[in-house]
N, CA and C atoms as a LAMMPS dump frame, in Angstrom:
ITEM: TIMESTEP
0
ITEM: NUMBER OF ATOMS
306
ITEM: BOX BOUNDS ff ff ff
-5.0000000000000000e+02 5.0000000000000000e+02
-5.0000000000000000e+02 5.0000000000000000e+02
-5.0000000000000000e+02 5.0000000000000000e+02
ITEM: ATOMS id mol type element x y z
1 1 1 N 486.952 -162.528 401.936
2 1 2 C 486.175 -163.016 403.074
3 1 3 C 484.812 -163.511 402.61
4 2 1 N 484.214 -164.385 403.375
5 2 2 C 482.964 -165.037 402.974
6 2 3 C 481.787 -164.071 402.874
7 3 1 N 481.872 -162.879 403.467
8 3 2 C 480.768 -161.923 403.344
9 3 3 C 480.526 -161.528 401.886
10 4 1 N 481.511 -161.739 401.019
11 4 2 C 481.361 -161.428 399.593
12 4 3 C 480.37 -162.359 398.907
13 5 1 N 480.042 -163.474 399.546
14 5 2 C 479.064 -164.402 398.967
15 5 3 C 477.678 -163.78 398.869
16 6 1 N 477.388 -162.821 399.722
17 6 2 C 476.047 -162.23 399.76
18 6 3 C 476.113 -160.7 399.773
19 7 1 N 477.116 -160.115 399.107
20 7 2 C 477.254 -158.657 399.141
21 7 3 C 476.425 -157.938 398.089
22 8 1 N 475.701 -158.687 397.236
23 8 2 C 474.808 -158.073 396.262
24 8 3 C 475.44 -157.762 394.912
25 9 1 N 476.757 -157.895 394.788
26 9 2 C 477.418 -157.705 393.499
27 9 3 C 477.729 -159.088 392.96
28 10 1 N 477.095 -159.458 391.848
29 10 2 C 477.13 -160.847 391.409
30 10 3 C 477.859 -161.078 390.095
31 11 1 N 477.377 -160.546 389.001
32 11 2 C 477.975 -160.799 387.687
33 11 3 C 479.154 -159.863 387.496
34 12 1 N 480.311 -160.236 388.04
35 12 2 C 481.472 -159.363 388
36 12 3 C 482.751 -160.185 387.909
37 13 1 N 483.784 -159.571 387.413
38 13 2 C 485.115 -160.169 387.442
39 13 3 C 485.993 -159.437 388.46
40 14 1 N 485.41 -158.528 389.207
41 14 2 C 486.114 -157.765 390.238
42 14 3 C 486.284 -158.648 391.467
43 15 1 N 487.524 -159.037 391.751
44 15 2 C 487.729 -159.981 392.848
45 15 3 C 487.483 -159.38 394.229
46 16 1 N 487.206 -158.09 394.316
47 16 2 C 486.816 -157.537 395.615
48 16 3 C 485.39 -157.953 395.968
49 17 1 N 484.676 -158.573 395.01
50 17 2 C 483.328 -159.096 395.247
51 17 3 C 483.27 -160.615 395.057
52 18 1 N 484.431 -161.277 395.1
53 18 2 C 484.478 -162.731 394.925
54 18 3 C 485.147 -163.375 396.119
55 19 1 N 484.958 -164.68 396.222
56 19 2 C 485.491 -165.407 397.358
57 19 3 C 486.034 -166.744 396.896
58 20 1 N 487.224 -167.085 397.386
59 20 2 C 487.836 -168.393 397.153
60 20 3 C 488.181 -168.997 398.499
61 21 1 N 488.226 -170.297 398.553
62 21 2 C 488.679 -170.981 399.76
63 21 3 C 489.826 -171.905 399.383
64 22 1 N 490.763 -172.117 400.292
65 22 2 C 491.814 -173.084 399.99
66 22 3 C 491.189 -174.454 399.704
67 23 1 N 491.726 -175.142 398.719
68 23 2 C 491.159 -176.429 398.317
69 23 3 C 492.26 -177.305 397.763
70 24 1 N 492.154 -178.603 398.024
71 24 2 C 493.075 -179.577 397.451
72 24 3 C 492.271 -180.703 396.844
73 25 1 N 492.779 -181.276 395.747
74 25 2 C 492.095 -182.385 395.075
75 25 3 C 491.747 -183.465 396.086
76 26 1 N 490.537 -183.975 395.978
77 26 2 C 490.08 -185.031 396.872
78 26 3 C 489.447 -184.521 398.153
79 27 1 N 489.524 -183.229 398.392
80 27 2 C 488.911 -182.644 399.578
81 27 3 C 487.649 -181.882 399.2
82 28 1 N 486.794 -181.643 400.183
83 28 2 C 485.546 -180.924 399.967
84 28 3 C 485.609 -179.588 400.703
85 29 1 N 485.177 -178.538 400.043
86 29 2 C 485.038 -177.233 400.686
87 29 3 C 483.573 -177.069 401.069
88 30 1 N 483.314 -176.474 402.205
89 30 2 C 481.95 -176.318 402.693
90 30 3 C 481.666 -174.856 402.999
91 31 1 N 480.489 -174.407 402.593
92 31 2 C 479.998 -173.076 402.94
93 31 3 C 478.66 -173.279 403.629
94 32 1 N 478.48 -172.644 404.767
95 32 2 C 477.209 -172.749 405.493
96 32 3 C 476.681 -171.345 405.718
97 33 1 N 475.442 -171.097 405.298
98 33 2 C 474.787 -169.822 405.531
99 33 3 C 473.69 -170.032 406.561
100 34 1 N 473.653 -169.188 407.556
101 34 2 C 472.606 -169.234 408.562
102 34 3 C 471.781 -167.963 408.418
103 35 1 N 470.498 -168.127 408.117
104 35 2 C 469.617 -166.969 407.965
105 35 3 C 469.131 -166.533 409.344
106 36 1 N 468.978 -165.221 409.547
107 36 2 C 468.659 -164.717 410.884
108 36 3 C 467.254 -165.058 411.385
109 37 1 N 466.334 -165.348 410.462
110 37 2 C 464.972 -165.706 410.853
111 37 3 C 464.485 -166.84 409.964
112 38 1 N 463.377 -167.456 410.352
113 38 2 C 462.761 -168.472 409.503
114 38 3 C 462.392 -167.818 408.18
115 39 1 N 462.818 -168.433 407.095
116 39 2 C 462.653 -167.843 405.769
117 39 3 C 462.184 -168.9 404.792
118 40 1 N 461.216 -168.562 403.952
119 40 2 C 460.778 -169.462 402.88
120 40 3 C 461.669 -169.226 401.668
121 41 1 N 462.177 -170.304 401.095
122 41 2 C 463.008 -170.203 399.904
123 41 3 C 462.29 -170.856 398.735
124 42 1 N 462.219 -170.161 397.618
125 42 2 C 461.647 -170.755 396.416
126 42 3 C 462.733 -171.014 395.378
127 43 1 N 463.87 -170.331 395.54
128 43 2 C 464.983 -170.57 394.627
129 43 3 C 466.269 -170.034 395.237
130 44 1 N 467.365 -170.521 394.695
131 44 2 C 468.691 -170.019 395.015
132 44 3 C 469.375 -169.728 393.692
133 45 1 N 469.977 -168.553 393.582
134 45 2 C 470.725 -168.198 392.378
135 45 3 C 472.207 -168.241 392.713
136 46 1 N 472.963 -168.872 391.833
137 46 2 C 474.405 -169.014 392.024
138 46 3 C 475.147 -168.306 390.907
139 47 1 N 476.218 -167.618 391.27
140 47 2 C 477.146 -167.02 390.324
141 47 3 C 478.505 -167.625 390.641
142 48 1 N 479.091 -168.317 389.711
143 48 2 C 480.359 -168.986 389.952
144 48 3 C 481.513 -167.977 389.883
145 49 1 N 482.653 -168.373 390.433
146 49 2 C 483.861 -167.534 390.444
147 49 3 C 484.227 -167.151 389.019
148 50 1 N 484.468 -165.852 388.765
149 50 2 C 484.61 -165.402 387.387
150 50 3 C 485.949 -164.762 387.05
151 51 1 N 486.756 -164.429 388.041
152 51 2 C 488.037 -163.804 387.7
153 51 3 C 488.867 -164.755 386.853
154 52 1 N 488.898 -166.011 387.246
155 52 2 C 489.522 -167.08 386.475
156 52 3 C 488.506 -168.221 386.456
157 53 1 N 487.62 -168.278 385.44
158 53 2 C 486.507 -169.231 385.463
159 53 3 C 486.904 -170.674 385.756
160 54 1 N 488.092 -171.088 385.354
161 54 2 C 488.501 -172.482 385.59
162 54 3 C 488.688 -172.777 387.082
163 55 1 N 488.764 -171.759 387.922
164 55 2 C 488.93 -171.959 389.361
165 55 3 C 487.596 -172.042 390.103
166 56 1 N 486.492 -171.911 389.398
167 56 2 C 485.184 -171.931 390.042
168 56 3 C 484.773 -173.325 390.503
169 57 1 N 483.619 -173.382 391.136
170 57 2 C 483.053 -174.644 391.625
171 57 3 C 482.711 -175.536 390.435
172 58 1 N 483.048 -176.814 390.544
173 58 2 C 482.704 -177.776 389.481
174 58 3 C 481.433 -178.531 389.842
175 59 1 N 481.397 -179.095 391.034
176 59 2 C 480.232 -179.844 391.513
177 59 3 C 479.82 -179.278 392.858
178 60 1 N 478.534 -179.343 393.142
179 60 2 C 478.064 -178.833 394.42
180 60 3 C 476.882 -179.645 394.92
181 61 1 N 476.698 -179.559 396.208
182 61 2 C 475.516 -180.115 396.867
183 61 3 C 474.918 -178.991 397.694
184 62 1 N 473.606 -178.871 397.655
185 62 2 C 472.901 -177.856 398.427
186 62 3 C 471.955 -178.559 399.39
187 63 1 N 472.11 -178.263 400.657
188 63 2 C 471.278 -178.855 401.701
189 63 3 C 470.488 -177.761 402.398
190 64 1 N 469.314 -178.107 402.846
191 64 2 C 468.513 -177.232 403.705
192 64 3 C 468.107 -178.052 404.914
193 65 1 N 468.572 -177.64 406.069
194 65 2 C 468.293 -178.337 407.325
195 65 3 C 468.557 -179.839 407.208
196 66 1 N 469.686 -180.191 406.576
197 66 2 C 470.106 -181.582 406.479
198 66 3 C 469.501 -182.368 405.325
199 67 1 N 468.579 -181.76 404.578
200 67 2 C 467.948 -182.433 403.439
201 67 3 C 468.631 -182.003 402.145
202 68 1 N 469.083 -182.966 401.36
203 68 2 C 469.729 -182.672 400.091
204 68 3 C 468.702 -182.137 399.097
205 69 1 N 468.915 -180.904 398.614
206 69 2 C 468.012 -180.296 397.64
207 69 3 C 468.56 -180.383 396.221
208 70 1 N 469.881 -180.362 396.083
209 70 2 C 470.49 -180.391 394.761
210 70 3 C 471.871 -181.029 394.866
211 71 1 N 472.182 -181.871 393.92
212 71 2 C 473.53 -182.42 393.769
213 71 3 C 473.811 -182.453 392.28
214 72 1 N 474.851 -181.776 391.857
215 72 2 C 475.159 -181.763 390.438
216 72 3 C 476.284 -180.808 390.121
217 73 1 N 476.352 -180.456 388.866
218 73 2 C 477.423 -179.6 388.381
219 73 3 C 477.013 -178.141 388.455
220 74 1 N 477.995 -177.282 388.674
221 74 2 C 477.777 -175.844 388.701
222 74 3 C 478.11 -175.267 387.332
223 75 1 N 477.333 -174.317 386.911
224 75 2 C 477.595 -173.635 385.651
225 75 3 C 478.851 -172.785 385.802
226 76 1 N 479.73 -172.865 384.817
227 76 2 C 480.941 -172.044 384.823
228 76 3 C 480.592 -170.602 384.483
229 77 1 N 481.41 -169.688 384.95
230 77 2 C 481.281 -168.294 384.534
231 77 3 C 481.637 -168.198 383.062
232 78 1 N 481.158 -167.158 382.381
233 78 2 C 481.516 -166.988 380.973
234 78 3 C 483.026 -166.869 380.807
235 79 1 N 483.526 -167.199 379.622
236 79 2 C 484.967 -167.094 379.375
237 79 3 C 485.446 -165.66 379.594
238 80 1 N 486.73 -165.542 379.877
239 80 2 C 487.322 -164.214 380.035
240 80 3 C 487.243 -163.448 378.725
241 81 1 N 487.104 -162.125 378.82
242 81 2 C 487.1 -161.325 377.588
243 81 3 C 488.422 -161.48 376.837
244 82 1 N 488.368 -161.297 375.547
245 82 2 C 489.587 -161.33 374.735
246 82 3 C 490.437 -160.105 375.049
247 83 1 N 491.726 -160.191 374.793
248 83 2 C 492.59 -159.023 375.024
249 83 3 C 492.012 -157.79 374.322
250 84 1 N 491.991 -156.697 375.038
251 84 2 C 491.431 -155.462 374.481
252 84 3 C 489.994 -155.227 374.892
253 85 1 N 489.249 -156.295 375.238
254 85 2 C 487.882 -156.127 375.717
255 85 3 C 487.945 -155.646 377.16
256 86 1 N 487.157 -154.654 377.491
257 86 2 C 487.199 -154.136 378.858
258 86 3 C 485.863 -154.295 379.569
259 87 1 N 484.86 -154.791 378.863
260 87 2 C 483.522 -154.865 379.441
261 87 3 C 483.071 -156.314 379.517
262 88 1 N 482.386 -156.648 380.597
263 88 2 C 481.789 -157.964 380.724
264 88 3 C 480.602 -158.036 379.772
265 89 1 N 480.429 -159.145 379.083
266 89 2 C 479.313 -159.334 378.164
267 89 3 C 478.012 -159.312 378.953
268 90 1 N 477.238 -158.246 378.785
269 90 2 C 475.991 -158.087 379.544
270 90 3 C 474.967 -159.168 379.206
271 91 1 N 475.09 -159.797 378.032
272 91 2 C 474.139 -160.821 377.63
273 91 3 C 474.557 -162.219 378.063
274 92 1 N 475.76 -162.341 378.6
275 92 2 C 476.23 -163.658 379.033
276 92 3 C 475.37 -164.143 380.196
277 93 1 N 475.113 -165.428 380.236
278 93 2 C 474.302 -166 381.297
279 93 3 C 475.209 -166.347 382.476
280 94 1 N 475.172 -165.54 383.493
281 94 2 C 476.046 -165.689 384.652
282 94 3 C 475.408 -166.515 385.755
283 95 1 N 474.157 -166.825 385.654
284 95 2 C 473.488 -167.443 386.799
285 95 3 C 473.158 -168.909 386.591
286 96 1 N 473.046 -169.58 387.699
287 96 2 C 472.476 -170.912 387.744
288 96 3 C 471.367 -170.831 388.79
289 97 1 N 470.157 -171.09 388.369
290 97 2 C 469.016 -170.968 389.266
291 97 3 C 468.549 -172.355 389.686
292 98 1 N 468.429 -172.56 390.974
293 98 2 C 467.898 -173.8 391.524
294 98 3 C 466.522 -173.475 392.076
295 99 1 N 465.477 -174.036 391.45
296 99 2 C 464.094 -173.777 391.862
297 99 3 C 463.603 -174.873 392.784
298 100 1 N 462.81 -174.492 393.768
299 100 2 C 462.255 -175.444 394.718
300 100 3 C 460.732 -175.389 394.628
301 101 1 N 460.096 -176.543 394.776
302 101 2 C 458.631 -176.588 394.805
303 101 3 C 458.2 -177.726 395.717
304 102 1 N 456.957 -177.696 396.089
305 102 2 C 456.411 -178.769 396.951
306 102 3 C 456.182 -180.019 396.156
């Protein structure tokens, strides 16, 4: 369910904290977040789908109140661990940070 997008567990391969939407080539998937109050944003951090990194977002657009803030490629999650590895690489860079300024 989409509540996993903001559940606070980010750098994980545990699919109980991940979200996928049905998608077909040539179609666009849309996610809309509505904040409960007026909020100042200075950045957005993204963690791409990691259970199967190849299934994550490739390109994205980020809008705020109809204004395009970012259009580009999304960083892939780190590769899956090799057979026998049981721990996620703590040093792997899992985030993509989009900074905003005036």
